[in-house]
N, CA, C and O of each residue as an XYZ file, in Angstrom:
584
protein
N      46.679    140.373    125.523
C      45.556    139.719    126.219
C      44.544    139.127    125.071
O      43.810    139.824    124.371
N      44.640    137.867    125.027
C      43.626    136.633    124.072
C      42.536    136.129    125.012
O      42.716    135.298    125.902
N      41.428    136.705    124.723
C      40.277    136.041    125.481
C      39.587    135.082    124.296
O      39.700    135.505    123.146
N      38.927    133.902    124.487
C      38.208    132.962    123.952
C      37.100    133.005    124.575
O      37.011    132.769    125.780
N      35.658    133.456    123.473
C      34.319    133.374    124.096
C      33.750    131.987    123.668
O      33.600    131.767    122.466
N      33.431    131.052    124.583
C      32.784    129.765    124.274
C      31.826    129.328    124.708
O      31.570    129.628    125.874
N      31.026    128.570    124.077
C      29.877    127.993    124.995
C      29.051    126.804    123.861
O      28.925    126.663    122.645
N      28.620    126.113    125.111
C      28.115    124.681    124.751
C      27.076    124.557    123.779
O      26.897    123.534    123.118
N      26.413    125.561    123.693
C      25.180    125.533    122.431
C      25.103    127.044    122.365
O      25.487    127.867    123.196
N      24.411    127.259    120.971
C      24.090    128.656    120.460
C      22.983    129.343    121.512
O      22.457    128.900    122.534
N      22.839    130.892    120.662
C      21.734    131.394    121.702
C      22.087    132.195    122.840
O      21.329    133.021    123.348
N      23.801    131.814    123.416
C      23.491    131.887    124.695
C      23.784    133.344    125.101
O      23.534    133.831    126.203
N      24.392    134.015    123.973
C      24.972    135.664    124.267
C      26.089    135.737    124.047
O      26.387    136.783    124.622
N      27.201    135.262    123.490
C      27.983    135.152    123.458
C      28.603    136.090    122.751
O      29.391    136.886    123.263
N      28.328    136.076    121.637
C      28.820    137.424    120.525
C      28.324    139.036    121.222
O      29.024    139.989    121.565
N      26.923    138.855    121.246
C      27.064    140.315    122.125
C      27.528    140.971    123.255
O      27.704    142.170    123.474
N      27.739    139.737    124.102
C      28.898    139.924    125.427
C      30.020    140.462    124.550
O      30.371    141.632    124.400
N      30.502    139.356    124.006
C      32.151    139.428    123.443
C      32.166    141.452    122.983
O      32.815    142.393    123.441
N      31.203    141.355    121.999
C      30.945    142.772    121.313
C      31.174    143.593    121.985
O      32.041    144.416    121.694
N      30.173    143.674    123.596
C      30.462    145.165    124.485
C      31.462    144.986    125.108
O      32.068    145.998    125.461
N      31.914    143.891    125.411
C      33.299    143.856    126.026
C      34.511    144.380    125.130
O      35.214    145.321    125.501
N      34.681    143.800    124.094
C      35.136    144.955    122.732
C      34.880    146.436    122.862
O      35.803    147.175    123.205
N      33.841    146.843    122.642
C      33.511    148.097    122.470
C      33.847    148.904    123.648
O      34.334    150.031    123.562
N      33.506    148.142    125.051
C      33.719    149.229    125.747
C      35.297    149.418    126.418
O      35.486    150.288    127.268
N      36.348    148.569    125.978
C      37.224    147.945    126.504
C      38.240    149.138    125.428
O      39.265    149.664    125.862
N      37.660    149.409    123.912
C      37.991    150.115    122.502
C      37.664    151.600    123.968
O      38.541    152.102    124.672
N      36.635    151.824    123.982
C      36.288    153.280    124.856
C      36.863    153.724    125.819
O      36.956    154.883    126.225
N      37.286    152.734    126.221
C      38.338    152.877    127.734
C      40.125    153.512    127.486
O      40.852    154.203    128.199
N      40.340    152.784    125.941
C      41.926    153.777    125.389
C      42.338    152.248    124.770
O      43.275    152.290    123.972
N      41.837    151.084    124.999
C      42.696    149.932    124.931
C      42.570    150.543    123.195
O      41.965    151.520    122.752
N      43.594    149.285    122.359
C      43.110    149.202    120.988
C      42.970    147.350    120.868
O      43.733    146.501    121.329
N      41.503    147.149    119.947
C      41.124    145.979    120.470
C      40.535    145.056    118.884
O      40.004    145.447    117.844
N      40.835    144.117    119.239
C      40.168    143.691    117.601
C      39.395    142.294    118.265
O      39.630    141.629    119.274
N      38.509    142.207    117.342
C      36.925    140.765    117.494
C      37.278    140.391    116.296
O      37.365    140.934    115.195
N      37.545    138.904    116.921
C      37.545    137.710    115.596
C      36.568    136.953    115.496
O      36.491    136.113    116.392
N      35.816    136.939    114.763
C      33.959    136.734    114.455
C      34.616    135.167    113.754
O      34.505    134.922    112.552
N      35.412    134.046    114.913
C      35.331    132.750    114.024
C      34.454    131.967    114.441
O      34.877    130.836    114.680
N      32.959    132.210    114.692
C      31.585    131.522    114.610
C      31.127    131.585    113.180
O      30.478    132.467    112.618
N      31.639    130.382    112.687
C      31.863    130.074    111.082
C      30.428    129.939    110.588
O      30.016    130.185    109.454
N      29.538    129.371    111.961
C      28.533    128.725    111.219
C      27.692    129.909    111.461
O      26.835    129.802    110.583
N      27.491    130.720    111.973
C      26.440    131.494    112.080
C      27.245    133.661    112.569
O      27.027    134.486    113.457
N      28.193    133.581    111.243
C      28.971    135.405    111.480
C      28.439    136.549    112.248
O      28.725    137.560    111.605
N      27.942    136.791    113.082
C      27.065    137.798    113.496
C      27.675    139.533    113.853
O      26.937    140.511    113.969
N      28.832    139.537    113.945
C      29.390    140.262    114.364
C      28.783    141.547    113.752
O      28.041    142.383    114.267
N      29.282    141.473    112.568
C      28.706    142.432    111.367
C      27.292    143.017    111.887
O      27.275    144.166    112.328
N      26.674    142.618    111.865
C      25.137    142.553    112.366
C      25.139    143.356    113.681
O      24.533    144.427    113.711
N      25.830    142.869    114.841
C      25.873    143.618    116.474
C      26.640    145.094    115.973
O      26.142    146.217    116.055
N      28.075    144.719    115.403
C      28.212    146.273    115.228
C      27.966    147.295    113.911
O      28.643    148.241    113.506
N      26.509    146.611    113.333
C      25.878    147.715    112.201
C      26.962    147.814    111.363
O      27.669    148.781    111.644
N      27.401    147.060    110.295
C      28.226    147.108    109.545
C      27.657    146.576    108.040
O      27.790    145.372    107.822
N      27.064    147.366    107.048
C      26.059    146.664    106.156
C      27.034    145.487    105.455
O      26.677    144.314    105.561
N      27.890    145.719    104.959
C      28.508    144.861    104.217
C      28.924    143.509    104.655
O      29.077    142.666    103.771
N      29.124    143.187    105.857
C      29.461    141.944    106.594
C      28.232    141.790    107.544
O      28.394    141.262    108.644
N      26.901    142.277    107.111
C      25.801    141.840    108.182
C      26.036    140.456    108.496
O      26.178    140.231    109.698
N      26.104    139.581    107.803
C      26.194    137.786    107.968
C      27.162    137.564    107.668
O      26.913    136.988    106.610
N      28.381    137.554    107.773
C      29.477    137.842    107.278
C      30.105    138.295    105.958
O      29.369    138.728    105.071
N      31.414    138.218    105.786
C      32.100    138.404    104.349
C      32.146    137.567    102.948
O      32.634    136.488    102.613
N      31.594    138.324    102.465
C      31.800    136.912    100.870
C      33.007    136.417    100.484
O      33.190    135.259    100.108
N      33.864    137.299    100.570
C      35.607    136.756    100.689
C      36.530    137.417    101.561
O      36.273    138.414    102.235
N      37.799    136.703    101.499
C      38.428    136.985    102.100
C      38.734    137.153    104.345
O      39.526    137.528    105.209
N      37.255    136.471    104.083
C      37.310    136.668    105.593
C      38.339    135.230    106.639
O      38.906    134.211    106.247
N      38.219    135.658    107.621
C      38.669    134.254    108.862
C      38.669    132.855    108.121
O      39.658    132.125    108.188
N      37.647    132.535    107.484
C      37.430    131.385    107.147
C      37.892    130.853    105.807
O      37.789    129.680    105.449
N      38.422    131.867    105.093
C      38.941    131.509    103.488
C      40.992    132.015    103.958
O      42.076    131.757    103.436
N      40.560    132.770    105.122
C      42.412    133.073    105.478
C      42.686    131.776    106.444
O      43.913    131.781    106.551
N      42.212    130.725    107.163
C      42.810    129.670    108.126
C      42.515    128.698    106.321
O      42.873    127.521    106.362
N      42.204    128.954    105.592
C      41.886    128.120    104.568
C      43.295    128.045    103.681
O      43.853    127.086    103.147
N      43.681    129.640    103.757
C      44.622    129.777    102.772
C      44.201    129.912    101.745
O      44.745    129.363    100.786
N      42.837    130.865    101.569
C      42.641    131.207    100.740
C      42.331    132.794    100.279
O      41.936    133.332     99.245
N      42.737    133.251    101.642
C      42.233    134.990    101.486
C      43.842    135.969    101.506
O      43.873    137.111    101.963
N      44.851    135.398    101.038
C      46.130    135.457    101.272
C      47.185    135.699    102.544
O      47.556    134.787    103.284
N      47.451    136.590    102.621
C      48.747    136.518    104.017
C      47.892    137.325    105.534
O      48.593    137.486    106.533
N      46.734    137.676    105.567
C      46.201    138.159    106.040
C      44.390    138.342    105.859
O      43.878    138.389    104.740
N      43.643    138.423    107.032
C      41.826    138.115    106.580
C      41.379    139.754    106.552
O      42.018    140.701    107.011
N      40.476    139.764    106.075
C      39.563    140.991    105.627
C      39.821    141.983    107.620
O      39.859    141.560    108.776
N      39.916    143.212    107.047
C      40.006    143.526    109.088
C      38.925    145.079    108.655
O      39.111    145.811    107.684
N      38.158    145.180    109.393
C      37.180    146.729    109.322
C      37.482    147.413    110.448
O      37.578    146.883    111.555
N      37.698    149.024    110.133
C      37.913    149.358    111.471
C      36.302    150.051    111.763
O      35.803    150.940    111.073
N      35.709    149.444    112.866
C      34.395    149.334    113.615
C      33.831    150.793    113.152
O      32.891    151.110    112.423
N      34.956    151.673    113.998
C      34.899    153.324    114.325
C      34.316    153.859    112.462
O      33.305    154.512    112.205
N      35.018    153.487    111.768
C      34.913    154.377    110.181
C      33.859    153.221    109.739
O      32.926    153.881    109.281
N      33.582    152.136    109.654
C      32.606    151.137    108.788
C      31.105    150.932    109.294
O      30.235    150.617    108.482
N      30.779    151.134    110.799
C      29.610    151.141    111.237
C      28.698    152.263    110.717
O      28.922    153.470    110.795
N      27.408    151.531    110.057
C      26.537    152.307    109.953
C      25.606    152.669    111.114
O      24.463    153.006    110.809
N      25.925    152.643    112.315
C      25.468    152.982    113.398
C      25.735    154.415    114.120
O      26.742    154.531    114.818
N      24.867    155.473    113.961
C      25.745    156.814    114.662
C      26.210    156.786    116.272
O      26.938    157.548    116.907
N      25.666    155.892    116.557
C      26.678    155.880    118.372
C      28.144    155.274    117.763
O      29.111    155.921    118.166
N      28.370    154.496    117.145
C      29.413    153.563    117.059
C      30.514    154.364    115.915
O      31.731    154.190    115.865
N      29.489    155.494    114.830
C      30.775    155.706    113.940
C      31.399    157.161    114.654
O      30.878    157.918    115.474
N      32.686    157.205    114.005
C      33.521    157.772    114.366
C      33.845    157.685    115.774
O      32.950    157.536    116.606
N      35.335    157.787    116.170
C      36.081    157.021    117.370
C      36.069    158.271    118.338
O      36.680    159.320    118.132
N      35.305    157.997    119.383
C      35.340    159.213    120.066
C      36.580    159.425    120.873
O      37.356    158.473    120.954
N      36.943    160.814    121.629
C      38.386    161.057    121.876
C      38.768    160.531    122.971
O      37.903    160.483    123.845
N      39.924    160.059    123.255
C      40.651    158.751    124.541
C      40.241    157.541    123.738
O      40.964    156.636    124.154
N      39.461    157.076    122.815
C      39.061    155.358    122.021
C      40.533    154.827    121.579
O      41.584    155.315    121.163
N      40.029    153.604    121.893
C      41.475    152.613    121.360
C      41.330    152.809    119.808
O      41.089    153.840    119.179
N      41.514    151.711    119.435
C      41.035    151.342    117.734
C      40.002    149.988    118.094
O      40.061    149.343    119.141
N      39.224    149.781    117.163
C      38.332    148.484    117.639
C      38.296    148.261    116.162
O      37.741    148.813    115.211
N      39.189    147.130    116.348
C      38.881    146.176    114.774
C      38.264    144.907    114.257
O      38.745    143.897    114.770
N      37.406    144.727    113.450
C      36.411    143.536    113.503
C      36.989    142.644    112.418
O      36.696    143.106    111.316
N      37.682    141.566    112.342
C      37.762    140.524    111.832
C      36.765    139.475    111.566
O      36.808    138.442    112.235
N      35.615    139.686    110.393
C      35.013    139.065    110.060
C      34.895    137.677    109.433
O      35.678    137.503    108.499
N      34.144    136.708    109.714
C      34.080    135.256    109.470
C      33.345    135.535    107.922
O      32.896    136.611    107.527
N      33.365    134.440    107.305
C      32.686    134.289    105.741
C      31.410    134.014    106.124
O      31.139    133.528    107.222
N      30.306    134.399    104.973
C      29.452    134.340    104.840
C      29.139    132.695    104.194
O      29.668    132.322    103.147
N      28.436    132.037    104.801
C      28.433    130.573    104.417
C      29.574    129.679    104.466
O      29.731    128.621    103.856
N      30.409    130.312    105.352
C      31.729    129.625    105.441
C      31.262    128.167    106.152
O      31.391    127.176    105.434
N      30.851    128.012    107.199
C      30.372    126.823    107.567
C      31.579    126.087    108.380
O      32.699    126.528    108.126
N      31.523    125.370    109.015
C      32.800    124.342    109.748
C      33.403    123.884    108.943
O      33.045    123.922    107.765
N      34.678    123.223    109.417
C      35.832    122.288    108.528
C      36.639    121.464    109.228
O      36.474    121.325    110.440
N      37.701    120.757    108.490
C      38.584    120.204    109.637
C      39.712    121.271    109.674
O      39.937    122.268    108.987
N      40.281    120.747    110.632
C      41.507    121.868    110.759
C      42.669    120.530    110.080
O      42.489    119.318    109.955
N      43.947    121.474    109.724
C      44.768    120.712    109.413
C      45.800    121.523    110.237
O      45.596    122.495    110.964
N      47.607    120.528    109.782
C      48.351    121.394    110.231
C      48.587    122.756    109.498
O      48.751    123.771    110.174
N      48.603    122.795    108.395
C      48.545    124.369    107.720
C      47.601    125.203    108.661
O      48.175    125.968    109.436
N      46.287    125.156    108.694
C      45.330    125.752    109.075
C      45.903    125.792    110.443
O      46.500    126.865    110.527
N      46.021    125.035    111.718
C      46.792    124.999    112.934
C      47.835    126.472    113.007
O      47.726    127.406    113.802
N      48.663    126.332    112.096
C      49.748    127.204    111.212
C      49.401    128.723    111.091
O      49.903    129.726    111.599
N      48.189    128.494    110.095
C      47.810    129.859    110.360
C      46.971    130.836    111.118
O      46.728    132.008    110.831
N      46.596    130.164    112.087
C      46.103    130.342    113.209
C      46.492    131.219    114.532
O      46.047    132.127    115.234
N      47.949    130.092    114.371
C      48.645    130.622    115.206
C      49.620    131.478    114.978
O      50.183    132.020    115.929
N      49.980    131.740    113.675
C      50.506    133.186    113.159
C      49.409    134.304    113.671
O      49.578    135.261    114.427
N      48.503    133.952    113.148
C      47.232    135.221    113.032
C      46.915    135.693    114.674
O      46.751    136.855    115.048
N      46.893    134.983    115.171
C      46.985    134.936    116.916
C      48.010    135.804    117.784
O      47.898    136.625    118.695
N      49.256    135.126    116.936
C      50.750    136.099    117.497
C      50.804    137.215    117.090
O      51.522    137.849    117.864
N      50.334    138.033    116.044
C      50.302    138.948    115.182
C      49.596    139.993    116.021
O      50.084    141.048    116.426
N      48.423    139.555    116.208
C      47.562    140.164    117.087
C      47.765    140.315    117.937
O      47.355    141.377    118.405
N      48.520    139.430    118.789
C      49.163    139.889    120.503
C      49.981    141.260    119.998
O      49.887    142.331    120.598
N      50.651    141.095    119.015
C      51.563    142.429    118.998
C      50.984    143.359    118.677
O      51.647    144.334    119.032
N      49.742    143.778    117.997
C      49.015    144.663    117.412
C      47.999    145.152    118.558
O      47.857    146.375    118.546
N      47.295    144.510    119.498
C      46.439    144.824    119.767
C      46.514    144.627    121.560
O      46.636    143.460    121.933
N      46.466    145.404    122.342
C      46.192    145.152    123.958
C      44.842    144.141    124.009
O      44.663    143.682    125.137
N      43.895    143.724    123.038
C      42.752    143.315    123.916
C      42.567    142.378    122.349
O      42.498    143.111    121.362
N      42.499    141.100    122.115
C      42.013    140.437    121.370
C      40.439    139.097    121.391
O      40.580    137.966    121.856
N      39.603    139.415    121.016
C      38.445    138.659    121.486
C      38.199    137.423    120.357
O      37.859    137.641    119.194
N      38.412    136.232    120.865
C      37.937    135.006    119.583
C      36.814    134.784    119.880
O      36.606    134.539    121.068
N      35.696    134.783    118.960
C      34.128    134.345    119.106
C      34.115    133.039    118.219
O      34.043    133.006    116.990
N      34.206    131.881    119.158
C      34.285    130.566    118.592
C      32.457    130.064    119.055
O      31.705    130.165    120.025
N      32.432    129.426    117.469
C      31.356    128.581    117.141
C      30.673    128.321    118.040
O      31.079    128.964    119.008
N      29.428    127.435    118.417
C      28.635    127.073    119.763
C      29.629    125.579    119.453
O      30.036    125.152    118.373
N      29.830    124.966    120.980
C      30.599    123.918    120.938
C      31.556    123.353    120.307
O      31.778    122.171    120.044
N      32.173    124.426    120.060
C      33.787    124.793    119.848
C      34.840    125.345    120.823
O      35.902    125.926    120.601
N      34.086    124.908    122.243
C      34.880    125.374    123.524
C      36.200    124.505    123.594
O      37.113    124.913    124.312
N      36.345    123.352    122.900
C      37.737    122.453    122.884
C      38.430    123.253    122.319
O      39.580    123.501    122.683
N      37.824    123.829    121.275
C      39.235    124.364    120.424
C      40.013    125.090    121.584
O      41.093    124.543    121.806
N      39.839    125.803    122.105
C      40.582    126.311    123.192
C      41.847    125.772    123.547
O      42.471    126.237    124.501
C-alpha cells in the first residue's frame, strides 16, 4: 500500500502523524518504509531520533536519488538499529521492518524532469514489492504531486 501525507501548509503535523502510523504498523508486524520527501524540511530523522540524519542526510538521500546523484537507490536506514531513542532501539518481537529513506539536508525543492519522474516511479514500484506499507511525506504545498 502506498500512502501520501499531504497538506497545503507546513506545521500541520504531517510528519509526526506519518511516522506514528509507520511505527504502529511496524509494531503490528508489517514491513513499513517512510520516505521523507519533505525536501524543504526533512524531519523524519529527528522524529525517529537518528542522530546522523536529524535534519536530513548530507549525501545519497531521496533528493540526490531523484536528481540522479545517488546511484541506483537512495540511502535507507533501519530505524530499529539506528535510533538513539531507547524505545525505538531494537526490533520488538513480532514487529516488522521499519525503514527510513531520509531526505537530503538543505536539498530544497527542485523542478521535475522526465528522468526524475522515471526514478520516482521506479523507486515506488520497487518499494511496493518490498514493503506492505510505504508512506510518502511530501513537502507542504506539494499535495498536487499525488
